C-alpha positions in Angstrom: 89.8 -71.9 73.2 91.0 -75.6 72.7 89.6 -78.0 74.6 93.1 -79.2 76.3 93.8 -75.2 76.9 97.3 -76.2 76.7 100.5 -74.6 74.7 103.7 -75.8 74.1 105.4 -73.2 77.0 102.7 -74.2 79.6 104.7 -76.5 81.4 107.7 -74.4 81.5 105.7 -71.6 83.1 104.2 -73.9 85.2 107.8 -74.6 86.2 108.5 -70.6 87.2 105.7 -70.2 89.0 107.2 -73.3 91.3 110.3 -71.7 91.7 108.9 -68.6 92.8 109.7 -68.9 96.4 111.9 -70.9 98.9 109.0 -71.5 100.8 108.3 -74.8 99.3 110.8 -76.4 100.7 110.3 -75.9 104.1 107.3 -76.6 106.3 107.1 -74.9 109.6 104.4 -76.8 110.8 105.7 -77.3 114.5 108.1 -80.1 113.4 111.9 -79.8 114.1 115.3 -81.3 114.0 116.8 -82.5 116.9 119.3 -79.6 116.7 116.4 -77.5 116.4 116.4 -76.9 112.8 113.3 -76.5 110.7 112.4 -80.1 109.2 112.2 -79.7 105.2 109.9 -80.9 103.6 110.0 -81.7 100.0 106.7 -81.6 98.1 106.0 -83.3 95.1 106.4 -81.7 91.4 102.9 -82.6 90.4 103.4 -80.4 86.9 106.0 -82.2 86.0 105.3 -85.7 87.0 101.8 -86.0 86.1 100.4 -86.2 82.5 97.9 -83.4 81.7 95.1 -85.9 81.5 96.1 -87.6 85.0 96.6 -83.7 86.5 93.6 -82.9 85.6 91.1 -85.8 87.1 93.4 -85.2 90.6 92.4 -81.3 90.6 89.5 -80.9 87.3 91.6 -78.4 85.6 94.2 -78.9 83.8 97.5 -77.2 83.9 97.3 -74.5 81.7 94.2 -73.6 83.7 95.6 -73.7 86.9 98.6 -71.7 85.6 96.0 -68.7 84.6 94.0 -69.5 87.9 97.0 -68.7 89.7 98.1 -65.6 88.1 94.3 -64.3 88.7 94.4 -65.0 92.3 98.5 -64.1 93.3 97.0 -60.3 94.3 94.9 -62.1 97.0 97.0 -64.8 98.3 98.9 -64.2 101.3 102.0 -65.6 100.9 103.8 -65.0 104.2 105.8 -68.1 105.7 104.0 -67.3 109.1 100.4 -67.4 107.5 100.3 -70.8 105.6 103.4 -72.7 107.1 106.3 -72.1 104.2 103.7 -73.6 101.4 104.3 -71.9 97.7 101.4 -70.7 96.3 100.7 -73.4 93.6 100.5 -75.9 96.4 97.9 -73.8 98.4 95.7 -73.7 95.1 96.9 -77.5 94.1 95.4 -78.7 97.9 92.5 -76.8 97.4 91.3 -78.2 93.9 91.9 -81.7 95.7 90.0 -80.5 98.7 87.1 -79.4 96.1 88.0 -83.1 94.0 87.5 -85.8 96.8 85.4 -83.5 99.9 86.9 -85.8 102.0 88.1 -84.4 106.1 90.9 -82.1 106.0 93.5 -84.3 107.0 93.4 -86.2 103.8 94.5 -83.2 101.5 96.6 -81.8 104.6 98.9 -85.3 104.0 98.8 -84.9 100.2 100.4 -81.5 100.7 102.8 -82.6 103.8 101.0 -80.1 106.7 98.7 -79.7 109.5 94.5 -80.0 109.4 95.2 -76.6 110.8 96.8 -75.4 107.9 94.9 -77.1 105.5 92.1 -75.5 106.9 93.7 -71.6 106.7 94.9 -72.9 103.0 91.5 -73.5 101.8 89.8 -70.9 103.2 92.2 -68.5 102.1 92.6 -69.8 98.3 88.3 -70.4 98.0 88.0 -66.5 99.2 90.8 -65.7 96.6 88.5 -67.7 93.8 85.5 -66.2 94.9 86.6 -62.6 94.5 86.6 -63.3 91.0 82.5 -63.6 90.7 82.3 -60.7 89.0 84.6 -61.4 86.5 83.4 -64.8 85.6 79.7 -65.0 86.7 78.0 -62.1 84.7 74.4 -62.0 83.5 73.7 -61.2 80.1 71.1 -61.5 77.5 73.4 -62.6 74.6 71.4 -66.6 74.4 68.2 -65.6 73.1 68.9 -68.1 69.7 71.0 -70.5 71.8 68.0 -71.1 74.1 65.2 -71.5 71.1 67.7 -74.1 70.0 67.0 -76.1 73.2 63.0 -75.9 73.4 62.3 -73.0 70.4 61.1 -71.0 73.4 61.4 -67.3 72.3 62.9 -64.5 74.5 64.6 -66.5 77.3 67.0 -64.7 79.4 68.2 -67.4 81.6 66.7 -70.5 83.7 67.0 -70.3 87.6 66.5 -72.7 90.5 68.1 -73.8 93.7 69.9 -76.5 94.9 70.6 -77.7 98.6 74.5 -78.3 99.3 74.5 -80.6 102.6 76.3 -79.3 105.6 76.6 -80.4 109.2 74.9 -78.4 111.5 76.2 -75.2 112.5 75.3 -75.9 116.4 72.7 -76.3 117.9 71.2 -72.4 118.2 70.5 -72.4 114.6 71.5 -75.5 113.3 67.3 -76.3 112.7 67.5 -73.1 110.2 69.4 -75.3 108.1 67.6 -78.5 108.3 65.6 -78.8 105.0 62.0 -80.3 104.2 63.5 -83.4 103.7 65.3 -83.5 106.9 68.9 -82.8 106.3 71.3 -79.4 106.8 71.7 -77.6 103.8 72.3 -73.9 102.7 70.0 -73.8 99.8 71.5 -72.0 97.0 70.0 -70.2 93.5 71.1 -70.1 90.0 71.0 -68.8 87.2 72.5 -70.4 83.9 72.9 -70.0 80.5 72.8 -71.8 77.4 76.2 -72.9 77.5 75.8 -73.9 80.8 77.4 -71.3 82.9 76.2 -69.8 85.6 74.8 -66.2 85.2 73.8 -66.0 88.6 74.7 -67.7 92.2 73.2 -67.1 95.8 74.3 -69.3 98.3 74.1 -67.8 101.3 70.2 -69.2 102.5 69.6 -72.1 104.7 68.2 -74.7 103.9 64.9 -74.1 105.2 64.0 -71.1 103.3 61.3 -71.4 100.7 62.9 -70.8 96.4 60.8 -68.1 96.0 61.6 -66.2 99.5 65.6 -66.3 98.0 64.7 -64.4 94.9 62.4 -62.4 96.0 65.5 -60.9 98.2 67.6 -60.9 96.1 69.9 -58.1 93.9 68.6 -60.3 90.2 64.8 -59.9 91.4 65.6 -56.1 91.5 67.1 -56.3 88.2 64.6 -57.7 86.5 61.9 -55.4 88.0 63.7 -52.5 86.9 63.7 -53.7 83.2 67.5 -53.9 82.9 67.1 -57.1 80.8 64.9 -56.0 78.5 61.7 -58.1 77.4 63.3 -60.9 78.0 62.4 -64.3 80.6 63.5 -66.4 83.3 62.3 -69.9 83.5 61.5 -71.2 86.8 59.8 -74.0 88.4 56.9 -73.6 90.0 58.4 -73.1 93.4 59.1 -69.2 91.8 56.0 -66.6 91.3 55.1 -66.1 87.4 55.8 -63.0 86.7 56.0 -60.4 83.8 60.1 -61.5 83.6 59.4 -64.7 84.7 57.3 -67.8 83.7 56.7 -70.9 85.4 54.5 -73.7 83.9 51.0 -74.7 83.6 50.6 -77.2 86.7 47.2 -78.7 85.1 47.6 -77.9 81.4 44.1 -78.7 79.4 44.6 -77.2 76.3 47.1 -78.4 73.5 48.9 -74.9 72.9 49.5 -75.4 77.0 50.9 -78.7 76.9 53.5 -77.1 74.0 54.2 -74.3 76.5 54.8 -76.8 79.3 57.1 -78.8 77.0 58.7 -76.1 75.8 59.2 -74.7 79.3 60.7 -78.1 80.3 63.0 -78.7 77.7 64.8 -75.3 78.1 65.0 -75.3 81.8 66.1 -78.6 81.9 69.4 -76.8 81.2 70.0 -75.7 84.9 69.5 -79.3 86.4 72.5 -80.3 83.9 74.6 -77.0 85.4 74.0 -78.4 88.8 74.7 -82.2 87.6 78.3 -80.8 85.7 79.1 -78.8 88.8 78.6 -80.7 91.3 80.3 -83.8 89.3 83.0 -82.4 88.3 83.8 -80.9 92.1 81.9 -83.3 94.5 83.0 -81.4 97.1 79.9 -79.6 97.3 77.9 -82.9 96.7 78.8 -84.3 100.0 78.4 -83.4 103.7 81.2 -80.0 104.2 82.5 -79.8 107.4 83.4 -76.4 107.3 82.6 -73.3 108.9 79.7 -71.6 107.1 81.7 -68.5 106.0 84.2 -71.3 104.8 81.1 -73.3 102.5 80.0 -70.0 101.4 82.9 -69.4 99.9 83.5 -72.7 98.4 80.5 -72.5 96.9 80.4 -69.6 95.2 84.8 -70.4 94.3 83.6 -74.0 92.5 81.1 -71.9 90.4 83.6 -69.5 89.1 85.6 -72.4 88.5 82.9 -74.3 86.9 82.5 -71.5 84.7 86.5 -71.0 83.6 86.4 -74.7 82.6 83.0 -74.1 80.5 84.8 -70.7 78.9 88.2 -73.1 78.2 85.9 -76.5 76.9 87.4 -78.2 79.4 86.0 -81.8 78.9 83.8 -83.0 82.1 86.0 -84.6 84.8 84.2 -87.7 86.0 84.1 -88.1 90.0 87.4 -89.4 91.8 84.8 -90.6 94.6 80.9 -92.0 94.7 78.6 -88.9 94.5 75.4 -89.9 96.7 72.6 -90.2 94.3 70.5 -87.6 96.4 72.6 -85.4 95.9 72.3 -85.2 92.3 68.7 -85.4 92.3 67.5 -83.2 95.2 65.0 -80.7 93.8 62.5 -79.7 96.5 59.5 -78.4 95.1 57.3 -75.8 97.2 54.7 -74.0 94.8 53.4 -71.0 95.7 50.7 -71.0 92.6 50.8 -68.6 89.6 50.2 -64.8 91.0 50.6 -62.9 87.5 49.3 -65.0 84.3 49.1 -62.5 81.6 52.3 -62.3 80.1 52.2 -66.4 80.3 48.8 -66.4 78.4 49.3 -63.9 76.1 52.5 -66.1 75.0 50.8 -69.5 74.7 47.8 -68.1 72.7 50.3 -65.5 70.7 52.8 -68.0 70.0 52.3 -71.6 71.1 48.8 -71.6 69.4 50.4 -71.4 66.6 53.6 -74.1 66.9 
């Protein structure tokens, strides 16, 4: 599908969505006029007043992608007036996307649509949950990129590249807060992900505190059970030295001494670098996950999964990477926290080095 993902009818289609209900013309957030009648709040039709480039910059997706996404989440969006105070589904989605783009205080995006902070919080909760429901549709493990991975580092039989990244959060509370303090001293969730050769997520685990070791997350994952059951055939995950070396997961050699070992490491690094690139594109497009989120743990997990789904939607539709509208701290883009676990099963790795990399 073309990078612009636009058809000649997209604006008119969005206009129809904009007019799906009359809720968008009234905000029942507690304010009433002098006669006791509801105060009307006229919301801006951003699909009409912004060019597609301006729209994409503010909402991280273009108009056609928003149209498609809205149609997919509609079955999961609560549209009763009492729940979200008269905000139409389209504006609920735009408010949430704006929050992902800014990663700022909820009051800022609440003002953007003209609702209270509490209403904005409920909308972000509901819409993030609705988008996260699409996980199984857009984030899928598949063994189809062996040839594409090979083009990056001439590494054979690669299933995917796996790594963890820390997503900053505020301390949840004094009781469990220290569980979320990572080795670098700040509070975070340690999020594990696997990517394919097109920088799309194939697996995301976003429930572990920052103190959790990368290997612990993997060892307790469904992905490990699938790998050990041979679900993906004779293919390898490429991981750094924070992970265990297994017959289905290969890690670098810590101190290469031979030429074929160095070739193995070079190919491994060139291919595994794709997961670092994936994290970078994800965090730049959705700065909310690069800054310290001030939400409940449940909402943070929903935002992480939702933005991962949106990242894949952007990659599937070839949407160009959008520069961050806010400044992202450098450490948020380079937060590798390597904790070596050592080699535990190096037979497959040794055979690969001797049989393949010795002949290169």
